[in-house]
VMD Tcl script that builds the backbone (N, CA, C; Angstrom):
set m [mol new atoms 555]
animate dup $m
set s [atomselect $m all]
$s set {name element resname resid chain x y z} {
  {N N MET 1 A 100.972 115.943 85.617}
  {CA C MET 1 A 99.905 115.480 85.673}
  {C C MET 1 A 99.213 116.858 86.192}
  {N N ARG 2 A 98.319 117.079 85.373}
  {CA C ARG 2 A 97.190 118.073 85.473}
  {C C ARG 2 A 95.630 117.385 86.190}
  {N N LEU 3 A 95.583 116.389 85.983}
  {CA C LEU 3 A 94.357 115.314 87.084}
  {C C LEU 3 A 95.577 114.752 87.833}
  {N N PRO 4 A 95.145 114.600 88.904}
  {CA C PRO 4 A 96.230 113.673 89.887}
  {C C PRO 4 A 95.595 112.292 89.639}
  {N N TYR 5 A 96.630 111.271 89.564}
  {CA C TYR 5 A 96.017 109.881 89.159}
  {C C TYR 5 A 95.004 109.604 90.443}
  {N N VAL 6 A 94.347 108.369 90.340}
  {CA C VAL 6 A 93.618 107.958 91.373}
  {C C VAL 6 A 94.488 106.919 92.231}
  {N N GLN 7 A 94.255 106.363 93.515}
  {CA C GLN 7 A 95.084 105.513 94.080}
  {C C GLN 7 A 95.306 104.240 93.346}
  {N N ASP 8 A 96.278 103.681 93.044}
  {CA C ASP 8 A 96.791 102.256 92.427}
  {C C ASP 8 A 96.635 101.053 93.413}
  {N N PRO 9 A 95.300 100.050 93.246}
  {CA C PRO 9 A 94.387 100.440 92.810}
  {C C PRO 9 A 93.508 101.094 93.369}
  {N N PRO 10 A 92.575 101.723 92.726}
  {CA C PRO 10 A 91.899 102.615 93.298}
  {C C PRO 10 A 90.559 102.044 94.137}
  {N N PRO 11 A 90.045 102.654 94.998}
  {CA C PRO 11 A 89.047 101.739 95.997}
  {C C PRO 11 A 87.746 102.123 94.816}
  {N N THR 12 A 86.844 101.106 95.502}
  {CA C THR 12 A 85.566 100.734 94.586}
  {C C THR 12 A 84.540 100.865 95.466}
  {N N SER 13 A 83.342 101.594 95.117}
  {CA C SER 13 A 82.455 101.564 96.269}
  {C C SER 13 A 80.968 100.415 95.644}
  {N N THR 14 A 81.519 100.037 94.468}
  {CA C THR 14 A 80.147 99.032 94.222}
  {C C THR 14 A 80.477 97.968 93.335}
  {N N PRO 15 A 79.777 96.984 93.244}
  {CA C PRO 15 A 80.112 95.809 92.639}
  {C C PRO 15 A 80.491 96.347 91.030}
  {N N ASP 16 A 79.887 96.959 90.520}
  {CA C ASP 16 A 80.243 97.526 89.161}
  {C C ASP 16 A 81.376 98.015 88.667}
  {N N GLU 17 A 81.572 98.862 89.670}
  {CA C GLU 17 A 83.149 99.644 89.863}
  {C C GLU 17 A 84.327 98.485 90.258}
  {N N ALA 18 A 84.241 97.425 91.131}
  {CA C ALA 18 A 84.994 96.339 91.078}
  {C C ALA 18 A 84.993 95.565 89.533}
  {N N ARG 19 A 83.971 95.392 89.363}
  {CA C ARG 19 A 83.882 94.502 88.094}
  {C C ARG 19 A 84.741 95.518 86.617}
  {N N ILE 20 A 84.824 96.571 86.366}
  {CA C ILE 20 A 85.068 97.768 85.992}
  {C C ILE 20 A 86.581 97.398 85.774}
  {N N LEU 21 A 87.049 97.745 87.365}
  {CA C LEU 21 A 88.703 97.550 87.586}
  {C C LEU 21 A 89.180 96.283 87.484}
  {N N ALA 22 A 88.484 95.322 87.680}
  {CA C ALA 22 A 88.999 93.783 87.705}
  {C C ALA 22 A 88.999 93.665 85.635}
  {N N ASP 23 A 88.123 94.272 85.155}
  {CA C ASP 23 A 88.175 93.960 83.493}
  {C C ASP 23 A 89.321 94.938 83.042}
  {N N ILE 24 A 89.775 96.131 83.729}
  {CA C ILE 24 A 90.863 96.822 83.062}
  {C C ILE 24 A 92.191 96.055 83.377}
  {N N GLN 25 A 92.477 95.451 84.816}
  {CA C GLN 25 A 93.545 94.970 85.016}
  {C C GLN 25 A 93.606 93.734 84.820}
  {N N ALA 26 A 92.553 92.631 84.077}
  {CA C ALA 26 A 92.916 91.852 83.220}
  {C C ALA 26 A 93.486 92.091 81.896}
  {N N ARG 27 A 92.945 93.167 81.369}
  {CA C ARG 27 A 93.549 93.645 79.819}
  {C C ARG 27 A 94.953 94.162 79.838}
  {N N ARG 28 A 95.354 94.460 81.008}
  {CA C ARG 28 A 96.708 94.984 81.526}
  {C C ARG 28 A 97.528 93.834 81.806}
  {N N GLY 29 A 97.012 93.081 82.268}
  {CA C GLY 29 A 97.767 92.136 83.136}
  {C C GLY 29 A 98.714 91.405 82.333}
  {N N PRO 30 A 99.728 90.782 82.564}
  {CA C PRO 30 A 100.528 90.930 83.952}
  {C C PRO 30 A 101.149 92.011 84.376}
  {N N ASN 31 A 100.813 92.889 83.342}
  {CA C ASN 31 A 101.438 94.412 83.787}
  {C C ASN 31 A 100.729 95.099 85.000}
  {N N PRO 32 A 101.080 96.298 85.363}
  {CA C PRO 32 A 100.342 97.401 86.526}
  {C C PRO 32 A 99.466 98.364 85.206}
  {N N LEU 33 A 98.419 98.851 85.954}
  {CA C LEU 33 A 97.651 99.795 85.303}
  {C C LEU 33 A 98.560 100.926 84.961}
  {N N LEU 34 A 98.518 101.533 84.132}
  {CA C LEU 34 A 99.043 102.552 83.573}
  {C C LEU 34 A 98.758 103.828 84.039}
  {N N PRO 35 A 99.910 105.069 83.638}
  {CA C PRO 35 A 99.074 106.198 84.359}
  {C C PRO 35 A 97.873 106.667 83.715}
  {N N LEU 36 A 97.694 106.300 82.250}
  {CA C LEU 36 A 96.347 106.643 81.463}
  {C C LEU 36 A 95.230 106.093 82.519}
  {N N ASP 37 A 95.317 104.769 82.448}
  {CA C ASP 37 A 94.527 104.070 83.112}
  {C C ASP 37 A 93.809 104.744 84.785}
  {N N LEU 38 A 95.075 105.010 85.141}
  {CA C LEU 38 A 94.588 105.972 86.378}
  {C C LEU 38 A 94.310 107.321 86.563}
  {N N ALA 39 A 94.398 107.845 85.071}
  {CA C ALA 39 A 93.886 109.165 85.004}
  {C C ALA 39 A 92.177 108.793 84.583}
  {N N LEU 40 A 92.320 107.918 83.858}
  {CA C LEU 40 A 90.644 107.626 83.556}
  {C C LEU 40 A 89.573 106.814 84.639}
  {N N LEU 41 A 90.452 106.140 85.452}
  {CA C LEU 41 A 89.628 105.685 86.439}
  {C C LEU 41 A 88.816 106.423 87.521}
  {N N HIS 42 A 89.112 107.925 87.333}
  {CA C HIS 42 A 88.096 109.351 87.973}
  {C C HIS 42 A 86.597 108.726 87.605}
  {N N SER 43 A 86.602 108.112 86.485}
  {CA C SER 43 A 85.057 108.068 86.057}
  {C C SER 43 A 85.043 106.454 85.496}
  {N N TYR 44 A 84.523 105.976 86.174}
  {CA C TYR 44 A 84.497 104.480 86.076}
  {C C TYR 44 A 83.681 103.788 84.462}
  {N N PRO 45 A 82.575 104.649 84.567}
  {CA C PRO 45 A 82.068 104.525 83.090}
  {C C PRO 45 A 82.845 105.017 81.792}
  {N N ILE 46 A 83.476 105.805 82.231}
  {CA C ILE 46 A 84.826 106.502 80.989}
  {C C ILE 46 A 85.731 105.363 80.766}
  {N N ALA 47 A 86.256 105.149 81.939}
  {CA C ALA 47 A 87.266 103.850 81.956}
  {C C ALA 47 A 87.109 102.874 81.434}
  {N N GLU 48 A 85.769 102.068 82.158}
  {CA C GLU 48 A 85.128 100.982 81.047}
  {C C GLU 48 A 84.626 100.792 79.496}
  {N N GLY 49 A 84.270 101.872 78.920}
  {CA C GLY 49 A 84.212 102.460 77.441}
  {C C GLY 49 A 85.353 102.396 76.885}
  {N N TRP 50 A 86.293 103.361 77.469}
  {CA C TRP 50 A 87.665 102.993 76.783}
  {C C TRP 50 A 88.524 101.486 76.870}
  {N N ASN 51 A 88.343 101.082 78.078}
  {CA C ASN 51 A 89.110 99.624 77.583}
  {C C ASN 51 A 88.377 98.594 76.885}
  {N N SER 52 A 87.074 98.782 76.964}
  {CA C SER 52 A 86.149 98.069 75.875}
  {C C SER 52 A 86.785 98.476 74.277}
  {N N PHE 53 A 86.509 99.638 73.925}
  {CA C PHE 53 A 86.748 100.041 72.923}
  {C C PHE 53 A 88.288 99.738 72.521}
  {N N PHE 54 A 89.333 100.078 73.493}
  {CA C PHE 54 A 90.833 100.163 73.173}
  {C C PHE 54 A 91.079 98.190 73.024}
  {N N GLY 55 A 90.545 97.423 73.857}
  {CA C GLY 55 A 90.624 96.336 73.776}
  {C C GLY 55 A 90.563 95.924 72.527}
  {N N ALA 56 A 89.530 96.144 71.802}
  {CA C ALA 56 A 89.011 95.738 70.409}
  {C C ALA 56 A 90.061 96.199 69.535}
  {N N ILE 57 A 90.178 97.412 69.495}
  {CA C ILE 57 A 91.516 97.955 68.319}
  {C C ILE 57 A 92.514 96.960 68.861}
  {N N ARG 58 A 93.628 97.033 69.786}
  {CA C ARG 58 A 94.640 96.132 69.841}
  {C C ARG 58 A 94.281 94.929 70.079}
  {N N ALA 59 A 93.073 94.150 69.786}
  {CA C ALA 59 A 93.207 92.532 70.287}
  {C C ALA 59 A 92.264 91.920 69.287}
  {N N GLN 60 A 91.379 92.679 68.459}
  {CA C GLN 60 A 90.419 92.375 67.709}
  {C C GLN 60 A 90.261 92.130 66.632}
  {N N THR 61 A 90.977 93.215 65.971}
  {CA C THR 61 A 91.433 93.467 64.549}
  {C C THR 61 A 91.801 92.500 63.681}
  {N N THR 62 A 92.141 92.481 62.110}
  {CA C THR 62 A 92.431 91.596 61.679}
  {C C THR 62 A 94.005 92.415 60.922}
  {N N LEU 63 A 93.864 93.678 61.805}
  {CA C LEU 63 A 95.298 94.311 61.283}
  {C C LEU 63 A 96.453 93.593 61.245}
  {N N SER 64 A 97.472 93.859 61.303}
  {CA C SER 64 A 98.591 92.857 61.550}
  {C C SER 64 A 99.524 93.625 62.473}
  {N N VAL 65 A 100.064 93.096 63.497}
  {CA C VAL 65 A 100.862 94.131 65.032}
  {C C VAL 65 A 101.653 95.500 63.972}
  {N N THR 66 A 102.223 94.986 63.253}
  {CA C THR 66 A 103.133 96.082 62.515}
  {C C THR 66 A 102.307 97.237 61.909}
  {N N VAL 67 A 101.315 96.800 61.184}
  {CA C VAL 67 A 100.435 97.869 60.555}
  {C C VAL 67 A 99.754 98.887 61.601}
  {N N ARG 68 A 99.084 98.134 62.519}
  {CA C ARG 68 A 98.956 98.242 63.874}
  {C C ARG 68 A 99.618 99.635 64.511}
  {N N GLU 69 A 100.931 98.895 64.855}
  {CA C GLU 69 A 101.734 99.836 65.708}
  {C C GLU 69 A 102.302 100.818 65.100}
  {N N LEU 70 A 102.424 100.428 64.041}
  {CA C LEU 70 A 103.244 101.782 62.856}
  {C C LEU 70 A 102.038 103.156 63.123}
  {N N ALA 71 A 100.947 102.929 62.904}
  {CA C ALA 71 A 99.654 103.890 62.888}
  {C C ALA 71 A 99.594 104.366 64.034}
  {N N ILE 72 A 99.813 103.679 65.268}
  {CA C ILE 72 A 99.456 104.214 66.327}
  {C C ILE 72 A 100.793 104.945 66.786}
  {N N CYS 73 A 102.257 104.719 66.287}
  {CA C CYS 73 A 103.363 105.428 66.811}
  {C C CYS 73 A 103.382 106.914 65.717}
  {N N ARG 74 A 103.023 106.661 64.364}
  {CA C ARG 74 A 102.774 107.618 63.701}
  {C C ARG 74 A 102.141 108.973 64.506}
  {N N VAL 75 A 100.764 108.681 64.829}
  {CA C VAL 75 A 99.998 109.225 65.353}
  {C C VAL 75 A 100.535 110.272 66.698}
  {N N ALA 76 A 101.314 109.307 67.402}
  {CA C ALA 76 A 102.071 109.622 68.483}
  {C C ALA 76 A 102.873 111.015 68.342}
  {N N VAL 77 A 103.855 110.710 67.274}
  {CA C VAL 77 A 104.719 111.476 66.333}
  {C C VAL 77 A 103.673 112.707 65.858}
  {N N ILE 78 A 102.903 112.609 64.925}
  {CA C ILE 78 A 102.261 113.948 64.840}
  {C C ILE 78 A 101.400 114.635 65.588}
  {N N ASN 79 A 101.192 114.177 66.766}
  {CA C ASN 79 A 100.148 114.819 67.952}
  {C C ASN 79 A 101.418 115.026 68.733}
  {N N GLY 80 A 102.744 114.848 68.936}
  {CA C GLY 80 A 103.550 115.179 70.169}
  {C C GLY 80 A 103.039 114.133 71.413}
  {N N ALA 81 A 102.821 113.153 71.360}
  {CA C ALA 81 A 102.575 112.227 72.737}
  {C C ALA 81 A 103.614 111.302 73.209}
  {N N LEU 82 A 104.719 111.840 73.281}
  {CA C LEU 82 A 105.824 110.975 74.031}
  {C C LEU 82 A 105.209 109.797 74.573}
  {N N PHE 83 A 104.556 109.682 75.633}
  {CA C PHE 83 A 104.013 108.697 76.431}
  {C C PHE 83 A 103.418 107.601 75.684}
  {N N GLU 84 A 102.626 107.941 74.292}
  {CA C GLU 84 A 102.055 107.052 73.477}
  {C C GLU 84 A 103.384 106.493 72.819}
  {N N TRP 85 A 104.354 107.213 72.398}
  {CA C TRP 85 A 105.525 107.006 71.601}
  {C C TRP 85 A 106.001 105.684 72.309}
  {N N GLU 86 A 106.185 106.210 73.627}
  {CA C GLU 86 A 107.063 105.389 74.342}
  {C C GLU 86 A 106.594 103.768 74.551}
  {N N GLN 87 A 104.844 104.116 74.761}
  {CA C GLN 87 A 104.525 102.391 75.134}
  {C C GLN 87 A 104.542 101.682 73.756}
  {N N HIS 88 A 104.428 102.271 72.715}
  {CA C HIS 88 A 104.044 101.441 71.383}
  {C C HIS 88 A 105.602 101.300 70.543}
  {N N ALA 89 A 106.250 102.240 70.671}
  {CA C ALA 89 A 107.362 101.941 69.761}
  {C C ALA 89 A 107.877 100.423 70.054}
  {N N PRO 90 A 108.089 100.233 71.410}
  {CA C PRO 90 A 108.973 98.742 71.520}
  {C C PRO 90 A 107.933 97.811 70.538}
  {N N LEU 91 A 106.825 98.162 71.015}
  {CA C LEU 91 A 105.886 96.963 70.548}
  {C C LEU 91 A 106.059 96.571 68.695}
  {N N LEU 92 A 106.022 98.078 68.189}
  {CA C LEU 92 A 106.371 98.112 66.766}
  {C C LEU 92 A 107.766 97.539 66.313}
  {N N GLN 93 A 108.784 97.736 67.358}
  {CA C GLN 93 A 109.943 97.231 66.901}
  {C C GLN 93 A 110.129 95.501 67.175}
  {N N LYS 94 A 109.306 95.162 68.270}
  {CA C LYS 94 A 109.112 93.719 68.531}
  {C C LYS 94 A 108.586 93.019 67.391}
  {N N SER 95 A 107.688 93.943 66.972}
  {CA C SER 95 A 106.797 93.111 65.592}
  {C C SER 95 A 107.719 92.901 64.162}
  {N N GLY 96 A 109.145 93.604 64.634}
  {CA C GLY 96 A 109.868 93.387 63.140}
  {C C GLY 96 A 110.429 94.640 62.808}
  {N N MET 97 A 109.983 95.812 62.965}
  {CA C MET 97 A 110.488 97.329 62.389}
  {C C MET 97 A 111.627 97.320 62.842}
  {N N LYS 98 A 112.766 97.680 61.946}
  {CA C LYS 98 A 114.137 98.356 62.255}
  {C C LYS 98 A 113.801 99.773 62.760}
  {N N ASP 99 A 115.518 99.986 62.959}
  {CA C ASP 99 A 115.500 101.195 63.467}
  {C C ASP 99 A 115.361 102.480 62.278}
  {N N GLU 100 A 115.736 101.723 60.980}
  {CA C GLU 100 A 115.701 102.645 59.994}
  {C C GLU 100 A 114.148 103.071 59.591}
  {N N GLY 101 A 113.322 102.107 60.050}
  {CA C GLY 101 A 111.753 102.257 59.681}
  {C C GLY 101 A 111.469 103.293 60.836}
  {N N LEU 102 A 111.884 102.882 62.070}
  {CA C LEU 102 A 111.357 103.516 63.143}
  {C C LEU 102 A 111.952 105.155 62.934}
  {N N ALA 103 A 112.851 105.425 62.444}
  {CA C ALA 103 A 113.518 106.804 62.194}
  {C C ALA 103 A 112.516 107.533 61.132}
  {N N ILE 104 A 112.009 106.681 60.180}
  {CA C ILE 104 A 111.045 107.381 59.054}
  {C C ILE 104 A 109.684 107.922 59.761}
  {N N ILE 105 A 109.146 107.017 60.790}
  {CA C ILE 105 A 107.961 106.979 61.595}
  {C C ILE 105 A 108.327 108.203 62.230}
  {N N LYS 106 A 109.440 108.427 63.127}
  {CA C LYS 106 A 109.550 109.381 64.112}
  {C C LYS 106 A 109.681 110.809 63.258}
  {N N ASN 107 A 109.760 110.767 61.997}
  {CA C ASN 107 A 109.942 112.146 61.553}
  {C C ASN 107 A 108.686 112.635 60.566}
  {N N SER 108 A 108.500 113.921 61.486}
  {CA C SER 108 A 107.507 114.720 61.156}
  {C C SER 108 A 106.880 115.145 59.832}
  {N N GLU 109 A 108.471 115.308 59.113}
  {CA C GLU 109 A 108.427 115.962 57.785}
  {C C GLU 109 A 108.645 114.935 56.733}
  {N N ILE 110 A 107.657 113.915 56.578}
  {CA C ILE 110 A 108.093 112.982 55.720}
  {C C ILE 110 A 107.429 113.322 54.295}
  {N N ASP 111 A 108.556 113.660 53.423}
  {CA C ASP 111 A 107.940 114.261 51.967}
  {C C ASP 111 A 107.834 112.986 51.340}
  {N N PHE 112 A 106.386 112.787 51.009}
  {CA C PHE 112 A 105.624 111.438 50.177}
  {C C PHE 112 A 106.241 111.629 49.070}
  {N N ALA 113 A 106.597 112.715 48.138}
  {CA C ALA 113 A 107.247 112.630 47.145}
  {C C ALA 113 A 108.441 112.077 46.666}
  {N N ASP 114 A 109.330 112.161 47.644}
  {CA C ASP 114 A 110.570 111.498 47.798}
  {C C ASP 114 A 110.254 109.973 48.383}
  {N N GLU 115 A 110.124 109.156 47.637}
  {CA C GLU 115 A 109.822 107.417 47.985}
  {C C GLU 115 A 110.889 106.793 48.378}
  {N N SER 116 A 112.239 107.418 48.795}
  {CA C SER 116 A 113.318 107.114 49.073}
  {C C SER 116 A 113.020 106.018 50.622}
  {N N PHE 117 A 112.042 106.318 51.034}
  {CA C PHE 117 A 111.484 105.702 52.293}
  {C C PHE 117 A 110.808 104.143 51.958}
  {N N SER 118 A 110.371 104.146 51.013}
  {CA C SER 118 A 109.834 102.851 50.370}
  {C C SER 118 A 110.946 101.709 50.042}
  {N N SER 119 A 111.988 102.277 50.077}
  {CA C SER 119 A 113.271 101.010 50.584}
  {C C SER 119 A 113.327 100.579 51.315}
  {N N VAL 120 A 112.930 101.153 52.831}
  {CA C VAL 120 A 112.892 100.708 54.096}
  {C C VAL 120 A 111.837 99.958 54.578}
  {N N LEU 121 A 110.503 100.762 53.983}
  {CA C LEU 121 A 109.420 99.809 54.515}
  {C C LEU 121 A 108.679 99.501 53.493}
  {N N SER 122 A 107.776 98.706 53.855}
  {CA C SER 122 A 107.451 97.394 52.514}
  {C C SER 122 A 106.062 98.544 51.960}
  {N N PRO 123 A 106.030 97.956 50.549}
  {CA C PRO 123 A 104.326 98.905 49.990}
  {C C PRO 123 A 103.326 98.947 51.466}
  {N N LYS 124 A 102.862 97.753 51.904}
  {CA C LYS 124 A 101.636 98.036 52.903}
  {C C LYS 124 A 102.098 99.018 54.028}
  {N N HIS 125 A 103.161 98.938 54.633}
  {CA C HIS 125 A 103.771 99.813 55.256}
  {C C HIS 125 A 103.576 101.316 54.674}
  {N N CYS 126 A 104.065 101.472 53.671}
  {CA C CYS 126 A 103.984 102.788 53.103}
  {C C CYS 126 A 102.395 103.348 52.917}
  {N N ILE 127 A 101.790 102.585 52.331}
  {CA C ILE 127 A 100.451 102.895 52.468}
  {C C ILE 127 A 99.589 103.540 54.062}
  {N N ALA 128 A 99.779 102.411 55.097}
  {CA C ALA 128 A 99.517 102.464 56.436}
  {C C ALA 128 A 100.599 103.910 56.638}
  {N N LEU 129 A 101.531 104.555 56.495}
  {CA C LEU 129 A 102.197 105.587 56.652}
  {C C LEU 129 A 101.203 106.698 56.317}
  {N N ARG 130 A 100.988 106.698 55.059}
  {CA C ARG 130 A 100.114 107.467 53.951}
  {C C ARG 130 A 98.942 107.927 54.366}
  {N N TYR 131 A 98.415 106.815 54.843}
  {CA C TYR 131 A 97.129 106.933 55.152}
  {C C TYR 131 A 97.002 107.438 56.853}
  {N N THR 132 A 97.703 107.409 57.609}
  {CA C THR 132 A 97.811 107.836 58.995}
  {C C THR 132 A 97.869 109.128 59.325}
  {N N ASP 133 A 98.912 109.792 58.116}
  {CA C ASP 133 A 99.132 110.878 57.963}
  {C C ASP 133 A 97.759 111.756 57.026}
  {N N ALA 134 A 97.451 110.985 56.544}
  {CA C ALA 134 A 96.240 112.040 55.863}
  {C C ALA 134 A 95.121 112.084 57.076}
  {N N MET 135 A 94.862 111.064 57.704}
  {CA C MET 135 A 93.796 111.066 58.759}
  {C C MET 135 A 93.916 111.901 59.631}
  {N N THR 136 A 95.178 111.634 60.001}
  {CA C THR 136 A 95.615 112.607 61.603}
  {C C THR 136 A 95.582 114.184 60.854}
  {N N LYS 137 A 96.202 114.581 59.953}
  {CA C LYS 137 A 96.338 116.009 59.510}
  {C C LYS 137 A 95.245 116.532 59.007}
  {N N THR 138 A 94.635 115.807 58.059}
  {CA C THR 138 A 93.741 116.377 57.448}
  {C C THR 138 A 92.228 115.999 57.227}
  {N N ILE 139 A 92.202 114.653 57.943}
  {CA C ILE 139 A 91.024 113.533 58.206}
  {C C ILE 139 A 90.375 113.137 56.977}
  {N N LYS 140 A 90.720 113.992 55.467}
  {CA C LYS 140 A 90.271 113.178 54.597}
  {C C LYS 140 A 91.418 112.204 53.997}
  {N N VAL 141 A 90.399 111.033 53.923}
  {CA C VAL 141 A 91.667 109.834 53.459}
  {C C VAL 141 A 91.137 109.398 51.961}
  {N N PRO 142 A 92.055 108.875 51.097}
  {CA C PRO 142 A 91.629 108.182 49.974}
  {C C PRO 142 A 90.731 107.304 49.677}
  {N N ASP 143 A 90.677 106.333 50.522}
  {CA C ASP 143 A 90.107 105.373 51.233}
  {C C ASP 143 A 89.376 104.867 51.983}
  {N N GLU 144 A 88.355 104.157 52.070}
  {CA C GLU 144 A 87.643 103.554 53.230}
  {C C GLU 144 A 87.966 102.237 54.283}
  {N N VAL 145 A 89.160 102.176 55.361}
  {CA C VAL 145 A 89.302 100.916 55.637}
  {C C VAL 145 A 89.162 101.094 56.879}
  {N N LEU 146 A 88.046 100.791 57.405}
  {CA C LEU 146 A 87.727 100.648 58.383}
  {C C LEU 146 A 88.498 100.503 60.041}
  {N N GLU 147 A 89.324 98.924 60.351}
  {CA C GLU 147 A 89.893 98.889 61.248}
  {C C GLU 147 A 91.153 99.980 61.610}
  {N N LEU 148 A 92.203 99.995 60.332}
  {CA C LEU 148 A 92.773 101.055 60.245}
  {C C LEU 148 A 92.329 102.400 60.239}
  {N N THR 149 A 91.321 102.916 59.976}
  {CA C THR 149 A 90.630 103.866 60.233}
  {C C THR 149 A 90.123 104.065 61.756}
  {N N THR 150 A 89.439 103.317 62.398}
  {CA C THR 150 A 89.649 103.102 63.839}
  {C C THR 150 A 90.451 103.279 64.997}
  {N N THR 151 A 91.709 102.463 64.594}
  {CA C THR 151 A 92.532 102.254 65.033}
  {C C THR 151 A 93.497 103.798 65.044}
  {N N ILE 152 A 93.739 104.481 63.891}
  {CA C ILE 152 A 94.174 105.814 63.736}
  {C C ILE 152 A 93.235 106.843 64.386}
  {N N ALA 153 A 92.084 106.716 64.402}
  {CA C ALA 153 A 90.842 107.610 64.983}
  {C C ALA 153 A 91.022 107.274 66.840}
  {N N GLY 154 A 91.067 106.216 67.038}
  {CA C GLY 154 A 91.162 106.095 68.336}
  {C C GLY 154 A 92.430 106.375 69.316}
  {N N TYR 155 A 93.634 106.293 68.886}
  {CA C TYR 155 A 94.940 106.649 69.221}
  {C C TYR 155 A 95.211 108.276 69.104}
  {N N ASN 156 A 94.575 108.675 67.901}
  {CA C ASN 156 A 94.499 110.456 67.985}
  {C C ASN 156 A 93.794 110.773 69.138}
  {N N CYS 157 A 92.749 110.083 69.820}
  {CA C CYS 157 A 92.155 110.037 70.831}
  {C C CYS 157 A 92.808 110.094 72.235}
  {N N VAL 158 A 93.947 108.964 72.002}
  {CA C VAL 158 A 94.672 108.508 73.090}
  {C C VAL 158 A 95.612 109.697 73.156}
  {N N SER 159 A 96.218 109.862 72.258}
  {CA C SER 159 A 97.167 111.343 72.397}
  {C C SER 159 A 96.906 112.335 72.960}
  {N N ARG 160 A 95.661 112.756 72.348}
  {CA C ARG 160 A 95.248 114.426 73.084}
  {C C ARG 160 A 94.717 114.224 74.095}
  {N N ILE 161 A 94.408 113.329 74.748}
  {CA C ILE 161 A 94.324 113.121 75.978}
  {C C ILE 161 A 95.735 112.898 76.800}
  {N N LEU 162 A 96.454 111.837 76.210}
  {CA C LEU 162 A 97.848 112.141 77.117}
  {C C LEU 162 A 98.410 113.705 77.118}
  {N N VAL 163 A 98.412 114.220 76.281}
  {CA C VAL 163 A 99.182 115.531 76.040}
  {C C VAL 163 A 98.126 116.420 76.826}
  {N N ALA 164 A 96.674 116.705 76.463}
  {CA C ALA 164 A 96.088 117.765 77.299}
  {C C ALA 164 A 96.314 117.233 78.817}
  {N N LEU 165 A 96.675 116.391 79.558}
  {CA C LEU 165 A 96.528 115.894 80.696}
  {C C LEU 165 A 97.888 115.627 81.070}
  {N N ASP 166 A 98.694 115.659 80.212}
  {CA C ASP 166 A 100.293 115.563 80.900}
  {C C ASP 166 A 100.223 113.869 81.310}
  {N N VAL 167 A 99.507 112.899 80.692}
  {CA C VAL 167 A 99.572 111.600 81.457}
  {C C VAL 167 A 100.949 110.883 81.536}
  {N N GLY 168 A 101.580 110.476 82.464}
  {CA C GLY 168 A 102.888 110.055 82.298}
  {C C GLY 168 A 104.134 111.001 82.558}
  {N N GLU 169 A 103.630 112.235 82.929}
  {CA C GLU 169 A 104.687 113.652 83.181}
  {C C GLU 169 A 105.617 113.337 82.159}
  {N N ARG 170 A 105.173 113.245 80.740}
  {CA C ARG 170 A 106.346 113.140 79.664}
  {C C ARG 170 A 106.186 114.355 78.687}
  {N N ASN 171 A 105.085 115.225 78.883}
  {CA C ASN 171 A 105.053 116.102 78.002}
  {C C ASN 171 A 105.751 117.332 78.038}
  {N N LYS 172 A 106.032 117.692 79.197}
  {CA C LYS 172 A 106.277 118.543 79.604}
  {C C LYS 172 A 107.923 118.398 79.258}
  {N N GLY 173 A 108.693 117.234 79.110}
  {CA C GLY 173 A 109.886 117.083 79.005}
  {C C GLY 173 A 109.952 116.576 77.320}
  {N N ALA 174 A 108.869 116.685 76.606}
  {CA C ALA 174 A 108.681 116.245 75.394}
  {C C ALA 174 A 109.419 117.227 74.097}
  {N N GLU 175 A 109.972 118.411 74.605}
  {CA C GLU 175 A 110.453 118.985 73.792}
  {C C GLU 175 A 111.554 118.909 73.164}
  {N N GLU 176 A 112.550 118.128 73.670}
  {CA C GLU 176 A 113.625 117.809 73.179}
  {C C GLU 176 A 113.250 116.713 72.370}
  {N N TRP 177 A 112.387 115.866 72.593}
  {CA C TRP 177 A 112.056 114.590 71.544}
  {C C TRP 177 A 111.417 114.943 70.393}
  {N N LEU 178 A 110.456 116.043 70.205}
  {CA C LEU 178 A 109.710 116.982 69.307}
  {C C LEU 178 A 110.752 117.196 68.439}
  {N N GLN 179 A 111.709 117.921 68.833}
  {CA C GLN 179 A 112.776 118.699 68.189}
  {C C GLN 179 A 113.528 117.857 67.274}
  {N N THR 180 A 113.541 116.261 67.594}
  {CA C THR 180 A 114.106 115.188 66.697}
  {C C THR 180 A 113.254 115.004 65.839}
  {N N THR 181 A 112.069 115.167 65.739}
  {CA C THR 181 A 110.782 115.039 64.775}
  {C C THR 181 A 110.411 115.774 64.125}
  {N N ASN 182 A 111.164 117.582 64.258}
  {CA C ASN 182 A 110.921 118.348 63.676}
  {C C ASN 182 A 109.441 119.050 63.832}
  {N N LEU 183 A 108.944 118.746 65.175}
  {CA C LEU 183 A 107.798 119.500 65.709}
  {C C LEU 183 A 108.118 120.035 66.741}
  {N N THR 184 A 107.017 121.474 66.822}
  {CA C THR 184 A 107.140 122.445 68.234}
  {C C THR 184 A 106.082 122.523 68.705}
  {N N PHE 185 A 105.996 122.987 70.172}
  {CA C PHE 185 A 104.637 123.095 70.406}
  {C C PHE 185 A 104.490 124.582 70.239}
}
mol reanalyze $m
mol bondsrecalc $m
mol representation Tube
mol addrep $m
C-alpha cells in the first residue's frame, strides 16, 4: 500500500465525520470496511462522495446484477486491478455467470470478430462486454446508455485508484494473474 490505511475504524473529530463514517459502514454492513474505504477515509469529503456515487451505481440503477458485475469485472481485467476482480467476480458468479463466461471476461485479448464467445454469453452480455471494452480502451462508444456508462466509468476510476495506491496489497502480486489474462505491466 502506497498510502497507509487509516485506523479501522478511523477516529472522527466532528459530528459530520462521524455521520460520514456511519454512512459508509451502513453501506458495507454487515461486512467490515474494505481496504479501499480505509484509504479513502484519509479525506472524509472524498470518502463521502465516493460512498454516495458508488452506492447509487451498485444499488440504484436498473442494470441487472449480471450486467453490472460483468462490466465491473471486465474493467478490472483491462486495467489490471486484481483487488477489484476479487471483490466482484464472486458477485458475478453468484448472479449466475458460469465459469466459462468468467474465463471469457477474464481474457484480455477477446477477438470480437470471432463470435464463439456468443455461445457462452447471452446477447445482452455480449453487448455489455463489447461496450465495456470500447468505453475502457477507447472511450468512444457506439450507443449512449447512461447507467452502463456510469458503471463502467466509475469502476475505471476505482481500478485506477486500487492499482495506483496498491489497495489490498494485491497488485504487486498480480503479475501472475495478469499473465493468465494476457496483460502485462
